[in-house]
C-alpha positions in Angstrom: 10.9 10.5 1.3 12.6 10.4 -1.8 11.3 9.4 -4.8 8.0 10.7 -4.5 6.0 11.6 -7.2 3.4 14.9 -7.0 0.4 12.8 -8.6 0.5 10.6 -5.8 0.3 13.6 -3.4 -2.7 15.1 -6.0 -4.6 11.2 -5.5 -4.1 11.8 -1.5 -6.0 15.0 -1.4 -8.2 14.5 -4.0 -9.7 10.9 -1.5 -12.5 10.8 1.1 -11.3 12.3 4.3 -11.3 9.0 6.2 -8.6 7.6 2.9 -6.0 10.4 3.3 -4.4 9.1 6.8 -4.5 5.9 5.8 -2.6 6.6 1.8 -0.3 8.8 3.9 0.4 5.6 6.1 1.0 2.9 3.5 2.8 5.6 1.6 5.4 5.8 4.7 5.4 2.4 5.4 6.4 1.0 1.6 9.1 4.3 1.8 10.7 3.2 5.2 10.5 -0.7 4.3 11.9 -0.2 0.6 14.1 2.7 0.6 14.9 2.8 -3.1 11.2 2.3 -3.8 10.0 4.5 -7.2 6.3 6.2 -6.9 4.2 6.2 -9.9 0.8 6.1 -11.4 -0.5 3.4 -12.9 -3.5 2.4 -13.9 -4.6 5.9 -12.3 -3.9 4.5 -8.9 -0.8 5.2 -6.7 1.9 1.9 -7.7 5.4 1.7 -6.2 8.1 -0.1 -8.5 11.5 -1.1 -7.3 14.2 -2.6 -9.7 11.7 -2.4 -12.5 9.0 -4.5 -11.1 5.8 -3.1 -9.5 6.2 -3.8 -5.9 2.9 -2.9 -4.6 -0.5 -0.7 -5.0 -3.2 1.2 -3.4 -6.3 2.9 -3.8 -9.2 5.0 -2.7 -12.8 4.7 -2.7 -16.1 5.6 -1.5 -16.1 3.8 1.2 -12.6 1.8 2.1 -9.2 1.7 0.4 -7.0 -0.7 -0.9 -3.5 -1.8 -0.3 -1.9 -5.0 -2.1 1.3 -6.8 -3.2 1.6 -7.4 -7.0 4.4 -10.9 -6.9 3.7 -14.2 -5.3 7.3 -13.7 -3.7 6.2 -10.9 -1.9 2.9 -11.8 -0.8 4.3 -14.2 1.9 2.9 -11.7 4.1 -0.6 -13.0 3.0 -0.4 -16.0 5.4 0.3 -13.7 8.6 -3.0 -11.6 8.4 -6.7 -13.2 8.1 -7.7 -10.6 5.6 -6.1 -11.4 2.7 -8.7 -11.1 0.4 -7.7 -11.1 -3.2 -10.6 -8.9 -4.8 -9.9 -6.3 -1.6 -5.9 -6.4 -2.4 -4.3 -7.8 -0.3 -5.3 -6.7 3.3 -9.2 -6.5 2.3 -11.2 -3.3 3.0 -9.4 -1.0 4.7 -11.1 2.2 6.4 -8.7 3.2 9.0 -5.1 2.3 10.1 -6.3 0.3 12.7 -7.9 -1.8 10.0 -4.4 -2.7 8.9 -2.4 -5.9 10.6 1.0 -4.4 12.9 3.3 -2.5 10.8 5.9 -5.4 11.9 4.2 -7.5 9.6 3.9 -5.3 6.8 8.3 -5.6 6.4 9.5 -8.1 4.0 12.0 -8.7 6.9 9.3 -9.8 9.5 8.2 -12.8 10.3 5.6 -14.7 12.0 
């Protein structure tokens, strides 16, 4: 992956064991879907910036992870998943990769 940030490596490494594969999977998907994305930390959480705008972010907590898009024009995917919950990110409480919608729904070119 290009444009990675060692702080995100450290964040993932310090996360709970269940969260590590989820965060790594989400990170890889973001880089695959948007090759020009840059990683950074915002508010002590991994974030992804594209063309100067925050595209999305993720976080790990004791019992779950969250992942969410930042801008209205980026969240059309919410209409394609029943788990949309603004308090828990775009995809609700994530405790395993299986909790995520199918990968094709996470890609910008996906259509319902």
